C-alpha positions in Angstrom: 2.2 12.3 17.4 2.6 8.6 17.7 1.4 6.4 14.7 -0.1 3.0 14.7 2.3 0.2 13.4 0.5 0.4 10.2 0.7 4.2 9.5 4.6 4.0 10.8 5.3 1.4 8.3 3.9 3.7 5.7 5.7 6.8 7.2 9.0 4.9 6.9 8.8 4.8 3.2 8.7 8.6 2.9 12.2 10.1 1.9 13.6 13.3 3.7 12.8 16.3 1.8 9.8 15.0 -0.3 6.6 16.8 -1.1 3.9 14.4 0.1 0.3 14.0 -1.2 -1.6 11.8 1.2 -4.7 10.6 -0.9 -7.6 9.6 1.3 -6.0 11.1 4.1 -8.6 10.6 6.9 -7.3 12.3 10.0 -3.9 13.5 8.2 -2.1 11.7 10.9 1.0 10.7 8.4 1.5 14.3 6.8 1.5 15.7 10.7 3.8 13.1 12.0 6.1 13.8 8.8 6.1 17.6 9.3 6.5 17.5 13.2 9.3 15.0 12.9 11.0 17.3 10.1 11.0 14.7 7.6 9.5 16.8 5.1 8.3 20.4 4.9 5.1 20.4 2.8 2.4 18.2 2.2 -1.2 18.0 0.6 -4.0 16.2 2.5 -6.5 15.0 0.1 -9.8 13.2 0.5 -13.1 12.9 -1.4 -15.2 13.7 1.7 -15.4 16.9 3.5 -16.0 15.0 6.8 -12.4 13.7 7.2 -11.1 16.6 5.8 -12.8 18.9 8.8 -11.2 16.2 11.1 -7.9 16.5 9.3 -8.1 20.4 9.9 -9.0 20.1 13.5 -5.4 17.8 14.0 -3.6 20.2 11.6 -4.2 23.0 13.7 -4.1 21.2 17.1 -0.4 20.2 16.2 0.1 23.9 14.8 1.0 22.7 11.2 -1.1 24.8 9.2 1.7 26.6 7.3 2.8 23.2 6.2 0.0 20.9 5.3 -2.6 22.0 2.4 -6.2 20.4 2.6 -7.7 19.5 -0.7 -11.0 17.9 -1.6 -10.2 15.6 -4.2 -11.6 12.5 -5.6 -8.2 10.6 -5.8 -5.7 12.9 -7.5 -8.1 14.7 -9.6 -7.4 18.2 -7.8 -3.7 17.9 -7.6 -1.3 18.8 -10.1 1.5 16.8 -11.2 3.8 19.7 -10.2 2.7 19.8 -6.7 4.0 16.7 -5.0 6.4 14.0 -5.7 5.5 11.4 -3.4 1.9 10.3 -3.3 0.7 8.0 -0.6 -2.5 5.9 -1.3 -3.3 3.8 1.8 -5.8 2.9 4.2 -8.4 1.4 1.2 -9.2 -1.6 -0.8 -7.0 -2.6 -4.0 -9.7 -2.1 -6.2 -10.2 1.5 -5.1 -6.3 1.9 -5.2 -6.3 0.9 -9.1 -9.1 3.1 -9.9 -7.2 6.0 -8.6 -4.2 5.0 -10.5 -6.2 4.5 -13.7 -7.6 7.9 -13.5 -4.1 9.6 -12.6 -2.0 8.8 -15.8 -0.7 12.4 -15.7 1.2 11.4 -12.7 3.0 8.4 -14.5 6.4 10.2 -14.3 9.5 9.1 -13.4 10.0 11.8 -10.8 7.1 10.4 -8.8 7.5 8.1 -6.1 4.0 6.1 -5.3 3.6 4.6 -1.7 0.6 2.1 -1.7 -1.0 -0.1 1.0 -3.8 -2.1 -0.3 -6.0 -3.5 2.4 -7.3 -6.2 -0.1 -6.2 -7.7 -3.6 -2.7 -7.1 -3.3 -1.8 -9.4 -5.8 -4.3 -7.3 -8.3 -2.4 -4.1 -7.4 0.9 -5.7 -8.3 -0.4 -7.1 -11.4 -2.0 -3.7 -12.5 1.3 -1.9 -11.7 3.5 -4.0 -13.6 1.2 -4.2 -16.9 1.3 -0.4 -16.7 4.8 0.4 -16.6 5.5 0.6 -13.1 8.2 -0.9 -11.2 7.8 -2.3 -7.4 11.0 -1.2 -5.8 10.6 -2.1 -2.1 8.0 -3.9 0.0 7.4 -4.4 3.6 4.7 -5.7 5.9 3.5 -5.4 9.4 1.2 -6.7 12.0 -1.1 -4.3 13.4 -4.0 -5.2 15.9 -3.8 -8.6 14.4 -4.1 -7.9 10.9 -1.5 -8.1 8.1 -0.8 -4.9 6.0 1.5 -4.6 3.0 3.3 -1.4 1.9 5.1 -0.8 -1.4 7.2 1.9 -2.9 6.6 1.9 -6.7 7.9 4.1 -9.7 7.0 4.4 -13.2 9.5 3.0 -15.5 7.6 2.7 -18.7 8.5 -0.6 -19.2 6.2 -3.9 -18.4 7.6 -6.2 -15.6 7.0 -10.0 -15.2 6.3 -11.7 -12.2 5.4 -15.3 -11.5 2.0 -16.1 -10.1 3.5 -16.9 -6.6 5.5 -13.5 -6.9 2.1 -11.5 -7.8 0.5 -13.2 -4.6 3.0 -12.5 -2.1 5.6 -10.1 -3.3 8.8 -10.6 -5.3 10.7 -8.2 -3.0 9.2 -10.0 0.2 10.0 -13.3 -1.0 13.7 -12.7 -2.1 14.3 -10.8 1.3 12.9 -13.5 3.5 10.7 -10.8 5.1 9.7 -12.2 8.6 6.1 -10.9 8.8 5.5 -12.5 5.3 6.6 -15.9 6.6 4.5 -15.8 9.7 1.6 -15.0 7.5 2.2 -17.5 4.8 2.5 -20.2 8.1 -1.2 -18.9 8.9 -2.4 -19.1 5.5 -1.2 -22.7 5.2 -2.9 -23.8 8.3 -6.0 -21.9 7.1 -5.8 -23.6 3.8 -5.1 -27.1 5.5 -8.5 -26.7 7.6 -10.4 -25.7 4.4 -9.4 -28.6 2.5 -10.3 -30.9 5.3 -14.0 -30.0 5.0 -15.8 -32.9 3.3 -18.4 -30.6 1.9 -16.0 -29.2 -0.8 -16.8 -30.1 -4.5 -13.9 -31.4 -6.4 -13.3 -28.2 -8.5 -12.9 -25.9 -5.3 -10.8 -28.8 -3.6 -8.6 -28.7 -6.5 -8.2 -24.7 -6.5 -7.4 -25.0 -2.8 -4.6 -27.5 -3.0 -3.1 -25.6 -5.8 -3.0 -22.5 -3.6 -1.6 -24.7 -0.7 1.0 -26.2 -2.9 2.1 -22.5 -3.8 2.3 -21.4 -0.2 4.7 -24.2 0.6 6.5 -23.7 -2.2 7.3 -20.1 -1.2 7.7 -21.2 2.5 10.3 -23.6 1.4 12.1 -20.9 -0.8 12.2 -18.5 2.3 13.8 -20.9 5.0 
């Protein structure tokens, strides 16, 4: 199975020998890929809706991996035991939903578990939530898939609150520090976007000041990464 660039970036975070729970699995593409490529031997494909699970079942049967992937109808992690998986993928959804799933999954706040998260929106709010709740962001990466930018992060529970600056919450401490080329490209596009918006004469002064402040942060991060 060949994955999209977005799904491949997520799959590349999974460590060999893990037991994976793919939350919001949709078509079960990531678990199937991981099994077929012998990266893992067991996975749970979880979704809140029966329709996506049926599609996942069809794909699992087509690729002959029924013995390795367990389907689970579940709202987030509610129907999964903490002893069943050690790597939890939550991707393909907005940041608010990811935060909601994590808020309802405190039993998984365990140092043995790895979370691989890929919020499609409000990435900064996801980072802020994680750091306040005792998680550490160990690694991040970005990709471009069909013209859209996606962020993927590897997260673990430590029990300690970590501090990020505002710019690090917005754009990722790891990505900035490691001069991620996709982030750099994203920031250049963001800079042009904000310049164009600020040039709009119809903006009120409060909104203009907010946009100028964000543009200043973007330029600071760009300069830091050069």
